[in-house]
N, CA, C and O atoms as a DFTB+ gen file, in Angstrom:
792 C
 N C O
     1  1     118.256     -89.170     143.568
     2  2     119.052     -89.802     144.242
     3  2     118.774     -89.941     145.749
     4  3     118.256     -88.950     146.264
     5  1     119.031     -91.020     146.568
     6  2     118.828     -90.935     147.823
     7  2     119.862     -91.155     148.508
     8  3     120.705     -92.004     148.216
     9  1     119.911     -90.245     149.706
    10  2     121.281     -90.514     150.496
    11  2     120.973     -90.413     151.888
    12  3     121.701     -89.685     152.562
    13  1     119.924     -91.075     152.499
    14  2     119.566     -91.262     153.795
    15  2     120.374     -92.149     154.626
    16  3     120.049     -92.347     155.797
    17  1     121.559     -92.781     154.028
    18  2     122.318     -93.707     154.702
    19  2     123.689     -93.454     154.403
    20  3     123.967     -92.515     153.656
    21  1     124.625     -94.208     154.916
    22  2     126.055     -94.098     154.454
    23  2     126.352     -94.379     153.164
    24  3     127.295     -93.842     152.582
    25  1     125.521     -95.296     152.587
    26  2     125.612     -95.593     151.011
    27  2     124.767     -94.642     150.355
    28  3     123.639     -94.388     150.777
    29  1     125.266     -94.105     149.342
    30  2     124.468     -93.127     148.312
    31  2     123.777     -94.153     147.462
    32  3     124.366     -95.121     146.981
    33  1     122.455     -93.889     147.294
    34  2     121.617     -94.710     146.559
    35  2     121.178     -93.970     145.309
    36  3     120.785     -92.804     145.344
    37  1     121.256     -94.648     144.279
    38  2     120.745     -94.063     142.905
    39  2     119.672     -94.905     142.464
    40  3     119.838     -96.104     142.239
    41  1     118.445     -94.242     142.319
    42  2     117.199     -95.186     141.828
    43  2     116.452     -94.668     140.613
    44  3     115.301     -94.975     140.304
    45  1     117.394     -93.705     139.861
    46  2     116.729     -93.188     138.631
    47  2     117.070     -93.942     137.356
    48  3     116.957     -93.447     136.234
    49  1     117.498     -95.176     137.607
    50  2     117.437     -96.057     136.253
    51  2     116.058     -96.334     135.989
    52  3     115.195     -96.335     136.867
    53  1     115.834     -96.589     134.672
    54  2     114.413     -96.757     134.077
    55  2     113.988     -98.228     133.957
    56  3     112.906     -98.563     133.474
    57  1     114.853     -99.033     134.401
    58  2     114.610    -100.477     134.283
    59  2     115.927    -101.340     134.015
    60  3     117.059    -100.858     133.999
    61  1     115.636    -102.601     133.821
    62  2     116.808    -103.538     133.589
    63  2     116.560    -104.312     132.461
    64  3     115.541    -104.999     132.393
    65  1     117.509    -104.268     131.431
    66  2     117.451    -105.261     130.380
    67  2     118.239    -106.260     130.576
    68  3     119.200    -106.102     131.330
    69  1     118.005    -107.549     129.924
    70  2     118.674    -108.840     130.008
    71  2     119.115    -109.191     128.568
    72  3     118.293    -109.080     127.659
    73  1     120.322    -109.592     128.330
    74  2     120.692    -110.062     126.949
    75  2     121.342    -111.504     127.156
    76  3     122.244    -111.620     127.985
    77  1     120.977    -112.427     126.541
    78  2     121.278    -113.798     126.653
    79  2     122.261    -114.327     125.686
    80  3     122.631    -115.489     125.855
    81  1     122.757    -113.625     124.662
    82  2     123.618    -114.297     123.621
    83  2     125.048    -114.114     123.655
    84  3     125.782    -114.537     122.760
    85  1     125.484    -113.449     124.741
    86  2     126.991    -113.317     124.770
    87  2     127.596    -114.637     125.480
    88  3     126.883    -115.604     125.747
    89  1     128.903    -114.588     125.744
    90  2     129.472    -115.668     126.569
    91  2     128.833    -115.858     127.817
    92  3     128.626    -116.990     128.254
    93  1     128.465    -114.702     128.497
    94  2     127.821    -114.595     129.645
    95  2     126.457    -113.856     129.429
    96  3     126.280    -113.079     128.491
    97  1     125.605    -114.125     130.271
    98  2     124.317    -113.386     130.303
    99  2     124.573    -111.906     130.584
   100  3     125.524    -111.646     131.321
   101  1     123.901    -110.986     130.129
   102  2     124.041    -109.535     130.482
   103  2     123.067    -109.015     131.351
   104  3     121.883    -109.255     131.115
   105  1     123.444    -108.231     132.475
   106  2     122.475    -107.428     133.135
   107  2     122.724    -106.002     132.761
   108  3     123.884    -105.601     132.854
   109  1     121.699    -105.099     132.309
   110  2     121.938    -103.974     131.773
   111  2     120.985    -103.005     132.349
   112  3     119.832    -102.920     131.927
   113  1     121.466    -102.241     133.349
   114  2     120.664    -101.035     133.936
   115  2     120.370    -100.009     132.797
   116  3     121.259     -99.649     132.025
   117  1     119.170     -99.583     132.730
   118  2     118.856     -98.667     131.525
   119  2     118.556     -97.319     132.025
   120  3     117.784     -97.131     132.964
   121  1     119.218     -96.306     131.345
   122  2     119.089     -94.960     131.667
   123  2     118.259     -94.118     130.655
   124  3     118.000     -94.597     129.551
   125  1     117.909     -93.084     130.948
   126  2     116.883     -92.293     130.076
   127  2     117.650     -91.636     128.820
   128  3     117.073     -91.380     127.763
   129  1     118.970     -91.402     129.049
   130  2     119.750     -90.681     127.962
   131  2     121.141     -91.206     127.958
   132  3     121.627     -91.701     128.975
   133  1     121.831     -91.104     126.772
   134  2     123.175     -91.602     126.722
   135  2     124.165     -90.873     127.641
   136  3     124.987     -91.497     128.312
   137  1     124.070     -89.599     127.654
   138  2     125.036     -88.879     128.569
   139  2     125.001     -89.231     129.849
   140  3     126.098     -89.265     130.406
   141  1     123.921     -89.546     130.579
   142  2     123.815     -90.081     131.923
   143  2     124.478     -91.364     131.989
   144  3     125.274     -91.519     132.915
   145  1     124.297     -92.286     131.197
   146  2     124.636     -93.613     131.231
   147  2     126.363     -93.635     131.184
   148  3     127.053     -94.292     131.963
   149  1     126.858     -92.805     130.141
   150  2     128.304     -92.650     130.074
   151  2     128.962     -91.985     131.224
   152  3     130.082     -92.300     131.625
   153  1     128.209     -91.035     131.749
   154  2     128.618     -90.290     132.947
   155  2     128.706     -91.313     134.202
   156  3     129.756     -91.391     134.839
   157  1     127.622     -92.062     134.523
   158  2     127.697     -93.015     135.613
   159  2     128.799     -94.017     135.431
   160  3     129.526     -94.322     136.378
   161  1     128.949     -94.571     134.153
   162  2     130.017     -95.512     133.860
   163  2     131.347     -94.887     134.259
   164  3     132.094     -95.439     135.067
   165  1     131.621     -93.751     133.688
   166  2     133.032     -93.101     133.874
   167  2     133.257     -92.664     135.275
   168  3     134.376     -92.764     135.777
   169  1     132.184     -92.157     135.967
   170  2     132.400     -91.765     137.372
   171  2     132.185     -92.732     138.412
   172  3     132.650     -92.525     139.533
   173  1     131.469     -93.855     138.130
   174  2     131.181     -94.770     139.168
   175  2     131.594     -96.246     138.808
   176  3     132.477     -96.820     139.444
   177  1     130.990     -96.778     137.867
   178  2     131.195     -98.149     137.696
   179  2     132.466     -98.662     136.978
   180  3     132.802     -99.845     137.040
   181  1     133.170     -97.707     136.283
   182  2     134.642     -97.828     135.831
   183  2     135.465     -98.074     136.947
   184  3     136.371     -98.881     136.739
   185  1     135.388     -97.587     138.090
   186  2     136.189     -97.569     139.223
   187  2     135.892     -98.766     140.193
   188  3     136.533     -98.904     141.235
   189  1     134.896     -99.628     139.810
   190  2     134.435    -100.628     140.610
   191  2     135.416    -101.758     140.363
   192  3     135.782    -101.895     139.196
   193  1     135.902    -102.592     141.281
   194  2     136.718    -103.776     141.246
   195  2     135.797    -104.876     140.851
   196  3     134.792    -105.033     141.544
   197  1     135.995    -105.636     139.863
   198  2     134.979    -106.636     139.407
   199  2     134.739    -107.663     140.476
   200  3     133.555    -107.967     140.620
   201  1     135.572    -108.238     141.224
   202  2     135.387    -109.103     142.254
   203  2     134.340    -108.631     143.287
   204  3     133.558    -109.436     143.793
   205  1     134.332    -107.228     143.612
   206  2     133.549    -106.747     144.600
   207  2     132.077    -106.412     144.277
   208  3     131.246    -106.170     145.152
   209  1     131.813    -106.416     142.923
   210  2     130.465    -106.096     142.385
   211  2     129.385    -107.053     142.784
   212  3     129.507    -108.227     142.435
   213  1     128.319    -106.671     143.492
   214  2     127.294    -107.404     144.043
   215  2     126.042    -107.009     143.269
   216  3     125.745    -105.825     143.109
   217  1     125.272    -108.070     142.766
   218  2     123.963    -107.829     142.180
   219  2     123.085    -108.761     143.111
   220  3     123.383    -109.916     143.414
   221  1     121.925    -108.056     143.524
   222  2     121.030    -108.796     144.336
   223  2     119.617    -108.532     143.922
   224  3     119.250    -107.397     143.619
   225  1     118.774    -109.629     143.904
   226  2     117.400    -109.549     143.601
   227  2     116.572    -109.858     144.653
   228  3     116.737    -110.951     145.197
   229  1     115.613    -109.030     145.097
   230  2     114.694    -109.246     146.220
   231  2     113.291    -109.599     145.735
   232  3     112.660    -108.742     145.115
   233  1     112.767    -110.779     145.968
   234  2     111.368    -111.033     145.263
   235  2     110.507    -110.663     146.501
   236  3     110.783    -111.097     147.620
   237  1     109.480    -109.865     146.261
   238  2     108.340    -109.539     147.191
   239  2     107.169    -110.126     146.445
   240  3     107.318    -110.764     145.403
   241  1     105.981    -109.889     147.016
   242  2     104.698    -110.443     146.585
   243  2     104.557    -110.144     145.163
   244  3     104.315    -111.060     144.376
   245  1     104.699    -108.840     144.737
   246  2     104.214    -108.447     143.423
   247  2     105.347    -107.820     142.609
   248  3     105.136    -107.335     141.498
   249  1     106.416    -107.836     143.118
   250  2     107.653    -106.921     142.437
   251  2     108.977    -107.647     142.761
   252  3     108.998    -108.660     143.460
   253  1     110.105    -107.073     142.211
   254  2     111.377    -107.435     142.339
   255  2     112.093    -106.258     142.580
   256  3     111.856    -105.239     141.931
   257  1     113.118    -106.313     143.630
   258  2     114.003    -105.211     143.847
   259  2     115.331    -105.526     143.164
   260  3     115.840    -106.607     143.462
   261  1     115.943    -104.774     142.325
   262  2     117.147    -104.878     141.693
   263  2     118.081    -104.070     142.557
   264  3     117.801    -102.875     142.647
   265  1     119.077    -104.480     143.170
   266  2     120.088    -103.878     143.884
   267  2     121.547    -104.261     143.482
   268  3     121.890    -105.414     143.223
   269  1     122.350    -103.197     143.458
   270  2     123.650    -103.305     142.929
   271  2     124.602    -102.443     143.574
   272  3     124.286    -101.270     143.772
   273  1     125.912    -102.944     143.984
   274  2     126.858    -102.063     144.591
   275  2     128.227    -102.738     144.438
   276  3     128.389    -103.899     144.063
   277  1     129.138    -101.917     144.755
   278  2     130.570    -102.438     144.692
   279  2     131.528    -101.712     145.622
   280  3     131.161    -100.651     146.128
   281  1     132.591    -102.153     145.851
   282  2     133.742    -101.307     146.325
   283  2     134.443    -100.565     145.255
   284  3     134.563    -101.113     144.160
   285  1     134.936     -99.336     145.456
   286  2     135.378     -98.368     144.477
   287  2     136.782     -97.972     144.779
   288  3     137.156     -97.845     145.945
   289  1     137.463     -97.800     143.901
   290  2     138.804     -97.148     143.927
   291  2     138.807     -95.611     144.093
   292  3     139.796     -94.961     144.429
   293  1     137.469     -95.059     143.791
   294  2     137.119     -93.765     143.999
   295  2     135.969     -93.603     145.025
   296  3     134.855     -93.293     144.602
   297  1     136.186     -93.805     146.416
   298  2     134.994     -93.902     147.153
   299  2     134.132     -92.552     147.119
   300  3     132.935     -92.550     147.405
   301  1     134.806     -91.462     146.766
   302  2     134.075     -90.302     146.917
   303  2     132.998     -90.191     145.840
   304  3     131.994     -89.534     146.117
   305  1     133.103     -90.762     144.649
   306  2     132.016     -90.840     143.757
   307  2     131.184     -92.115     143.698
   308  3     130.376     -92.314     142.791
   309  1     131.396     -92.937     144.653
   310  2     130.885     -94.281     144.576
   311  2     129.398     -94.153     144.983
   312  3     129.045     -93.277     145.772
   313  1     128.531     -95.034     144.438
   314  2     127.059     -95.123     144.831
   315  2     126.635     -96.605     144.554
   316  3     127.337     -97.384     143.908
   317  1     125.492     -96.903     145.070
   318  2     124.851     -98.151     144.877
   319  2     123.527     -97.836     143.978
   320  3     123.177     -96.663     143.846
   321  1     122.865     -98.789     143.422
   322  2     121.789     -98.646     142.627
   323  2     120.638     -99.573     143.124
   324  3     120.861    -100.673     143.629
   325  1     119.488     -99.093     142.960
   326  2     118.108    -100.030     143.166
   327  2     117.136     -99.451     142.344
   328  3     117.103     -98.282     141.961
   329  1     116.314    -100.390     142.090
   330  2     114.970    -100.199     141.246
   331  2     113.971    -101.240     141.692
   332  3     114.277    -102.418     141.879
   333  1     112.978    -100.833     141.824
   334  2     111.638    -101.687     142.106
   335  2     111.068    -102.015     140.666
   336  3     110.754    -101.099     139.905
   337  1     110.956    -103.204     140.351
   338  2     110.561    -103.551     139.171
   339  2     109.397    -104.641     139.054
   340  3     109.398    -105.493     139.943
   341  1     108.430    -104.724     138.102
   342  2     107.503    -105.642     138.084
   343  2     108.045    -106.971     137.706
   344  3     109.044    -107.010     136.988
   345  1     107.463    -108.100     138.133
   346  2     107.961    -109.284     137.771
   347  2     107.918    -109.551     136.273
   348  3     106.984    -109.085     135.622
   349  1     108.937    -110.323     135.645
   350  2     108.886    -110.369     134.309
   351  2     109.321    -111.786     133.766
   352  3     109.985    -112.474     134.542
   353  1     109.033    -112.278     132.568
   354  2     109.612    -113.488     132.123
   355  2     111.051    -113.299     131.886
   356  3     111.806    -114.251     132.079
   357  1     111.471    -112.253     131.517
   358  2     113.008    -111.929     131.275
   359  2     113.821    -112.149     132.618
   360  3     114.878    -112.781     132.622
   361  1     113.316    -111.640     133.655
   362  2     113.917    -111.718     134.991
   363  2     113.994    -113.355     135.320
   364  3     115.016    -113.910     135.723
   365  1     112.850    -113.953     135.097
   366  2     112.813    -115.411     135.343
   367  2     113.846    -116.173     134.561
   368  3     114.591    -116.978     135.121
   369  1     113.899    -115.914     133.208
   370  2     114.866    -116.457     132.443
   371  2     116.293    -116.224     132.890
   372  3     117.098    -117.155     132.900
   373  1     116.620    -115.002     133.257
   374  2     118.088    -114.613     133.717
   375  2     118.227    -115.547     135.042
   376  3     119.277    -116.160     135.239
   377  1     117.230    -115.627     135.862
   378  2     117.498    -116.174     137.293
   379  2     117.824    -117.668     137.002
   380  3     118.669    -118.289     137.647
   381  1     117.114    -118.188     136.013
   382  2     117.392    -119.794     135.785
   383  2     118.699    -119.932     135.136
   384  3     119.362    -120.914     135.469
   385  1     119.242    -119.038     134.177
   386  2     120.232    -119.364     133.309
   387  2     121.545    -118.580     133.507
   388  3     122.485    -118.747     132.730
   389  1     121.604    -117.795     134.464
   390  2     122.785    -116.934     134.710
   391  2     124.237    -117.765     134.962
   392  3     125.316    -117.423     134.478
   393  1     124.029    -118.831     135.756
   394  2     125.148    -119.764     135.854
   395  2     126.164    -119.149     136.965
   396  3     127.309    -119.585     137.085
   397  1     125.649    -118.110     137.759
   398  2     126.594    -117.661     138.730
   399  2     127.292    -116.431     138.302
   400  3     127.816    -115.724     139.163
   401  1     127.351    -116.094     136.997
   402  2     128.029    -115.031     136.498
   403  2     127.321    -114.168     135.401
   404  3     126.434    -114.701     134.735
   405  1     127.688    -112.777     135.162
   406  2     127.077    -111.991     134.097
   407  2     127.897    -110.876     133.773
   408  3     128.707    -110.438     134.591
   409  1     127.756    -110.402     132.685
   410  2     128.452    -109.180     132.260
   411  2     127.535    -108.014     132.734
   412  3     126.316    -108.092     132.586
   413  1     128.112    -106.971     133.283
   414  2     127.447    -105.663     133.633
   415  2     127.656    -104.726     132.617
   416  3     128.810    -104.506     132.249
   417  1     126.550    -104.044     132.023
   418  2     126.684    -103.052     130.991
   419  2     125.674    -101.992     131.266
   420  3     124.695    -102.249     131.968
   421  1     125.847    -100.918     130.792
   422  2     124.842     -99.807     130.894
   423  2     124.298     -99.590     129.545
   424  3     125.014     -99.664     128.546
   425  1     122.999     -99.313     129.499
   426  2     122.409     -98.766     128.184
   427  2     121.140     -98.113     128.233
   428  3     120.696     -97.749     129.322
   429  1     120.466     -97.911     127.101
   430  2     119.239     -97.252     127.007
   431  2     118.396     -97.860     125.815
   432  3     118.947     -98.417     124.866
   433  1     117.056     -97.722     125.918
   434  2     116.162     -98.029     124.891
   435  2     116.055     -97.064     124.020
   436  3     116.040     -95.925     124.487
   437  1     115.959     -97.214     122.654
   438  2     115.591     -96.108     121.639
   439  2     114.390     -96.705     120.772
   440  3     114.418     -97.769     120.155
   441  1     113.417     -95.877     120.845
   442  2     112.206     -96.362     119.983
   443  2     112.612     -96.108     118.385
   444  3     113.161     -95.108     117.925
   445  1     112.190     -97.280     117.687
   446  2     112.463     -97.329     116.269
   447  2     111.216     -97.432     115.615
   448  3     110.311     -98.057     116.169
   449  1     111.014     -96.815     114.325
   450  2     109.857     -96.874     113.616
   451  2     110.188     -97.688     112.234
   452  3     111.342     -98.028     111.970
   453  1     109.210     -97.938     111.477
   454  2     109.300     -98.762     110.260
   455  2     110.567     -98.505     109.459
   456  3     111.331     -99.419     109.147
   457  1     110.787     -97.098     109.104
   458  2     111.872     -96.678     108.162
   459  2     113.223     -96.694     109.006
   460  3     114.246     -96.394     108.391
   461  1     113.309     -96.964     110.146
   462  2     114.597     -96.813     110.931
   463  2     115.124     -98.284     111.215
   464  3     116.172     -98.395     111.851
   465  1     114.504     -99.333     110.812
   466  2     114.861    -100.768     111.004
   467  2     114.973    -101.617     109.891
   468  3     114.257    -101.471     108.901
   469  1     115.927    -102.599     110.001
   470  2     116.165    -103.557     108.800
   471  2     114.814    -104.378     108.649
   472  3     113.878    -104.307     109.446
   473  1     114.851    -105.104     107.602
   474  2     113.416    -105.853     107.188
   475  2     113.186    -106.857     108.088
   476  3     112.025    -107.246     108.217
   477  1     114.320    -107.505     108.930
   478  2     113.962    -108.663     109.922
   479  2     113.599    -108.139     111.387
   480  3     113.539    -108.907     112.347
   481  1     113.364    -106.784     111.477
   482  2     113.025    -106.281     112.731
   483  2     111.759    -106.733     113.155
   484  3     110.888    -106.947     112.312
   485  1     111.530    -106.921     114.477
   486  2     110.312    -107.283     115.098
   487  2     109.573    -106.033     115.639
   488  3     110.216    -105.134     116.180
   489  1     108.256    -105.969     115.501
   490  2     107.526    -104.817     115.976
   491  2     107.032    -105.171     117.507
   492  3     107.117    -106.322     117.936
   493  1     106.581    -104.234     118.187
   494  2     106.157    -104.573     119.464
   495  2     104.964    -105.502     119.644
   496  3     104.720    -106.145     120.665
   497  1     104.203    -105.486     118.441
   498  2     103.106    -106.306     118.334
   499  2     103.554    -107.855     118.174
   500  3     102.708    -108.747     118.227
   501  1     104.900    -108.122     117.978
   502  2     105.523    -109.396     117.704
   503  2     105.425    -109.902     116.297
   504  3     105.564    -111.106     116.083
   505  1     105.198    -109.072     115.343
   506  2     105.253    -109.386     114.010
   507  2     106.367    -108.687     113.284
   508  3     106.766    -107.571     113.618
   509  1     106.851    -109.373     112.289
   510  2     108.059    -108.646     111.545
   511  2     107.637    -107.417     110.803
   512  3     106.447    -107.154     110.633
   513  1     108.555    -106.708     110.386
   514  2     108.426    -105.478     109.517
   515  2     107.611    -105.874     108.306
   516  3     106.620    -105.256     107.918
   517  1     108.150    -107.032     107.707
   518  2     107.379    -107.318     106.352
   519  2     105.962    -107.660     106.486
   520  3     105.216    -107.706     105.508
   521  1     105.544    -107.922     107.793
   522  2     104.137    -108.339     108.064
   523  2     103.317    -106.950     108.277
   524  3     102.198    -107.003     108.788
   525  1     103.835    -105.808     107.914
   526  2     103.164    -104.447     108.092
   527  2     102.983    -103.961     106.746
   528  3     103.685    -104.354     105.814
   529  1     102.025    -103.086     106.620
   530  2     101.784    -102.550     105.395
   531  2     102.882    -101.650     104.952
   532  3     103.349    -100.860     105.772
   533  1     103.403    -101.698     103.567
   534  2     104.654    -100.837     103.153
   535  2     104.171     -99.675     102.543
   536  3     104.978     -99.089     101.821
   537  1     103.124     -99.231     102.649
   538  2     102.809     -97.909     101.915
   539  2     103.278     -96.766     102.786
   540  3     103.412     -96.928     103.999
   541  1     103.546     -95.540     102.155
   542  2     104.145     -94.438     102.863
   543  2     103.432     -94.051     103.983
   544  3     104.066     -93.797     105.007
   545  1     102.136     -93.954     103.972
   546  2     101.274     -93.332     104.964
   547  2     100.480     -94.277     105.862
   548  3      99.544     -93.959     106.596
   549  1     101.051     -95.595     105.670
   550  2     100.218     -96.612     106.485
   551  2     101.159     -97.652     106.799
   552  3     101.768     -98.146     105.850
   553  1     101.427     -98.146     108.162
   554  2     102.161     -99.320     108.406
   555  2     101.687    -100.195     109.427
   556  3     102.397    -100.736     110.275
   557  1     100.324    -100.319     109.291
   558  2      99.666    -101.218     110.226
   559  2      99.855    -102.702     109.879
   560  3     100.096    -103.112     108.744
   561  1      99.723    -103.460     110.968
   562  2      99.968    -105.033     110.917
   563  2      99.030    -105.574     109.928
   564  3      97.889    -105.119     109.844
   565  1      99.451    -106.519     109.176
   566  2      98.691    -107.318     108.116
   567  2      97.874    -108.334     108.705
   568  3      96.863    -108.793     108.174
   569  1      98.347    -108.680     109.838
   570  2      97.564    -110.012     110.534
   571  2      96.302    -109.522     110.952
   572  3      96.226    -108.477     111.598
   573  1      95.296    -110.193     110.635
   574  2      93.876    -109.923     110.951
   575  2      93.480    -109.717     112.272
   576  3      92.745    -108.800     112.640
   577  1      94.118    -110.828     113.192
   578  2      93.932    -110.694     114.576
   579  2      94.831    -109.691     115.520
   580  3      94.901    -109.697     116.749
   581  1      95.474    -108.856     114.616
   582  2      96.365    -107.862     115.397
   583  2      95.767    -106.510     115.197
   584  3      95.334    -106.124     114.111
   585  1      95.764    -105.749     116.390
   586  2      95.240    -104.403     116.409
   587  2      96.446    -103.331     116.123
   588  3      96.155    -102.137     116.192
   589  1      97.720    -103.694     115.821
   590  2      98.688    -102.745     115.674
   591  2      98.494    -101.821     114.474
   592  3      98.421    -102.250     113.322
   593  1      98.422    -100.631     114.776
   594  2      98.343     -99.564     113.755
   595  2      99.452     -98.827     113.203
   596  3      99.397     -98.129     112.191
   597  1     100.652     -99.061     114.065
   598  2     101.805     -98.484     113.670
   599  2     103.088     -99.380     114.195
   600  3     103.211     -99.753     115.362
   601  1     103.997     -99.653     113.161
   602  2     105.298    -100.290     113.519
   603  2     106.180     -99.508     114.461
   604  3     106.711     -98.442     114.150
   605  1     106.300    -100.090     115.603
   606  2     107.227     -99.659     116.622
   607  2     108.101    -100.679     117.262
   608  3     107.537    -101.702     117.649
   609  1     109.203    -100.585     117.414
   610  2     110.314    -101.396     117.971
   611  2     111.230    -100.764     118.895
   612  3     111.182     -99.534     118.862
   613  1     112.029    -101.261     119.690
   614  2     112.954    -100.818     120.573
   615  2     114.258    -101.484     120.287
   616  3     114.314    -102.690     120.045
   617  1     115.367    -100.665     120.315
   618  2     116.677    -101.142     120.071
   619  2     117.341    -100.800     121.532
   620  3     117.070     -99.807     122.207
   621  1     118.146    -101.701     121.829
   622  2     118.834    -101.547     122.916
   623  2     120.258    -101.177     122.607
   624  3     120.952    -102.001     122.010
   625  1     120.842     -99.819     123.016
   626  2     121.951     -99.249     122.938
   627  2     122.847     -99.318     124.032
   628  3     122.461     -98.824     125.092
   629  1     124.022     -99.860     123.974
   630  2     124.979     -99.969     125.208
   631  2     125.954     -98.854     125.076
   632  3     126.454     -98.490     124.011
   633  1     126.214     -98.265     126.424
   634  2     127.013     -97.121     126.523
   635  2     127.970     -97.246     127.782
   636  3     127.419     -97.567     128.835
   637  1     129.194     -97.054     127.794
   638  2     129.965     -97.055     126.650
   639  2     130.016     -98.271     125.817
   640  3     130.015     -99.274     126.531
   641  1     130.056     -98.507     124.687
   642  2     129.696     -99.513     123.737
   643  2     130.667    -100.870     124.188
   644  3     130.099    -101.942     124.396
   645  1     131.863    -100.779     124.297
   646  2     132.778    -101.838     124.416
   647  2     133.042    -102.131     125.818
   648  3     133.755    -103.104     126.065
   649  1     132.579    -101.441     126.756
   650  2     132.913    -101.619     128.211
   651  2     131.902    -102.488     128.859
   652  3     130.697    -102.382     128.632
   653  1     132.453    -103.396     129.717
   654  2     131.603    -104.172     130.476
   655  2     132.466    -104.704     131.821
   656  3     133.695    -104.645     131.841
   657  1     131.764    -105.169     132.810
   658  2     132.459    -105.613     134.009
   659  2     131.697    -107.104     134.093
   660  3     130.594    -107.369     133.617
   661  1     132.543    -107.962     134.792
   662  2     132.228    -109.196     135.171
   663  2     131.580    -109.301     136.511
   664  3     132.208    -108.834     137.461
   665  1     130.480    -109.815     136.712
   666  2     129.869    -109.942     138.053
   667  2     129.822    -111.365     138.381
   668  3     129.198    -112.084     137.601
   669  1     130.365    -111.882     139.382
   670  2     130.287    -113.253     139.922
   671  2     129.535    -113.300     141.166
   672  3     129.249    -114.426     141.575
   673  1     129.170    -112.324     141.828
   674  2     128.417    -112.297     143.151
   675  2     126.934    -111.919     142.919
   676  3     126.502    -110.796     143.177
   677  1     126.134    -112.986     142.387
   678  2     124.741    -112.526     142.084
   679  2     123.948    -113.429     143.054
   680  3     124.187    -114.633     143.152
   681  1     123.007    -112.803     143.755
   682  2     122.146    -113.555     144.798
   683  2     120.470    -113.178     144.525
   684  3     120.079    -112.099     144.080
   685  1     119.776    -114.094     144.826
   686  2     118.242    -114.036     144.777
   687  2     117.887    -114.165     146.198
   688  3     118.414    -115.068     146.849
   689  1     116.936    -113.249     146.826
   690  2     116.353    -113.443     148.093
   691  2     114.805    -113.269     148.064
   692  3     114.270    -112.553     147.218
   693  1     114.160    -113.892     148.939
   694  2     112.820    -113.559     149.434
   695  2     113.059    -112.375     150.385
   696  3     114.112    -112.184     150.993
   697  1     112.008    -111.635     150.442
   698  2     111.932    -110.350     151.358
   699  2     112.358    -110.949     152.688
   700  3     113.182    -110.301     153.333
   701  1     111.961    -111.967     153.132
   702  2     112.036    -112.382     154.540
   703  2     113.535    -112.826     155.005
   704  3     113.848    -113.116     156.160
   705  1     114.477    -112.817     153.769
   706  2     115.712    -113.216     154.057
   707  2     116.704    -111.948     153.782
   708  3     117.900    -112.153     153.573
   709  1     116.196    -110.719     153.790
   710  2     117.169    -109.595     153.312
   711  2     118.183    -109.249     154.648
   712  3     119.203    -108.599     154.417
   713  1     117.943    -109.612     155.798
   714  2     118.838    -109.345     156.832
   715  2     120.207    -110.120     156.708
   716  3     121.238    -109.783     157.289
   717  1     120.081    -111.136     155.924
   718  2     121.301    -111.856     155.747
   719  2     122.520    -111.193     154.989
   720  3     123.713    -111.459     155.137
   721  1     121.947    -110.279     154.154
   722  2     122.927    -109.644     153.271
   723  2     123.131    -108.069     153.647
   724  3     122.085    -107.425     153.565
   725  1     124.177    -107.398     154.009
   726  2     124.212    -106.102     154.366
   727  2     123.854    -105.092     153.201
   728  3     123.207    -104.079     153.471
   729  1     124.209    -105.320     152.094
   730  2     123.775    -104.388     150.851
   731  2     122.433    -104.357     150.861
   732  3     121.776    -103.322     150.973
   733  1     121.892    -105.687     150.725
   734  2     120.334    -105.718     150.524
   735  2     119.549    -105.242     151.806
   736  3     118.465    -104.681     151.643
   737  1     120.002    -105.424     152.954
   738  2     119.480    -104.892     154.230
   739  2     119.307    -103.455     154.114
   740  3     118.226    -102.892     154.287
   741  1     120.507    -102.816     153.787
   742  2     120.609    -101.392     153.922
   743  2     119.603    -100.783     153.071
   744  3     118.904     -99.855     153.477
   745  1     119.495    -101.334     151.760
   746  2     118.679    -100.718     150.781
   747  2     117.094    -100.845     151.288
   748  3     116.310     -99.905     151.416
   749  1     116.865    -102.075     151.509
   750  2     115.394    -102.069     151.974
   751  2     115.074    -101.220     153.180
   752  3     114.066    -100.519     153.268
   753  1     116.153    -101.354     154.243
   754  2     115.825    -100.443     155.443
   755  2     115.560     -99.076     155.099
   756  3     114.562     -98.523     155.561
   757  1     116.471     -98.381     154.218
   758  2     116.422     -97.191     153.938
   759  2     115.191     -96.701     153.211
   760  3     114.556     -95.685     153.495
   761  1     114.930     -97.581     152.205
   762  2     113.879     -97.274     151.304
   763  2     112.532     -97.894     151.450
   764  3     111.604     -97.572     150.708
   765  1     112.428     -98.665     152.272
   766  2     110.981     -99.345     152.799
   767  2     110.716     -99.252     154.144
   768  3     109.840     -98.487     154.548
   769  1     111.526    -100.106     155.070
   770  2     111.318    -100.221     156.456
   771  2     111.366     -99.007     157.267
   772  3     110.530     -98.844     158.157
   773  1     112.224     -98.191     157.047
   774  2     112.515     -96.919     157.907
   775  2     111.376     -96.071     157.903
   776  3     111.109     -95.467     158.943
   777  1     110.597     -95.917     156.801
   778  2     109.467     -95.116     156.752
   779  2     108.249     -95.587     157.392
   780  3     107.308     -94.860     157.713
   781  1     108.328     -96.973     157.574
   782  2     107.176     -97.623     158.358
   783  2     107.317     -97.587     159.716
   784  3     106.338     -97.788     160.435
   785  1     108.643     -97.309     160.269
   786  2     108.871     -97.154     161.615
   787  2     108.121     -95.871     162.247
   788  3     107.715     -95.866     163.410
   789  1     107.979     -94.778     161.354
   790  2     107.442     -93.664     161.921
   791  2     105.979     -93.547     162.291
   792  3     105.551     -92.512     162.801
C-alpha cells in the first residue's frame, strides 16, 4: 500500500477482469485471496456512494493505468486503487462497449484442472475439455497443432458473491491529459512523476 499523498493508494490487486454478459459490463479488480477481497469490500467499497465512484484508465505507450476511487461514508478506512496493466483485447472490448456505466465487483481467479470442471469448460489452450485425453494419467490436448500437455483453466469467483456497485463515472485518458482529472493526476504524480523530479 502506498500512502505518499493525502489519498491512500492500494496497488496490490493482481489484475482486472471484465465480464460482458450481465445487464451492464463488469469491472472486477482481482485479489490474491478470498479473505482480502471480502475485507476490502466490507471496509472500503461497501461504504462508497455509487454516484461518487470514479474509474479511470490512462493509456501510456505500452500499458494502461487502472485507477479507481470514491467518496466514503467511512473516510478513515477509505482508499483508492491503481494498477499498471499490459494492454489487452479485453480492455479494448470494455472500452468500446461499456456504454458509460458498469458494475463494480471484486474477485479472484482460481486455477482449475480437468477433474474440477464441467465437460464444456475451455482449457487455456482454447480447446474444450472433451478435446483432451480422458485417461487418468494423461490429459494432453488431442489437437495435433496444440502443444498443451495438461488441461488448465481459470474460474472467476466473485466476493462477496451477490454484492456490486454501479459506476457511472468512467473515463479514458491519454497520459498527456491526466492533469484534467484530480484523481488521475494525484495517482500518476505520486506513483510516477514525483520520483522523476528527484
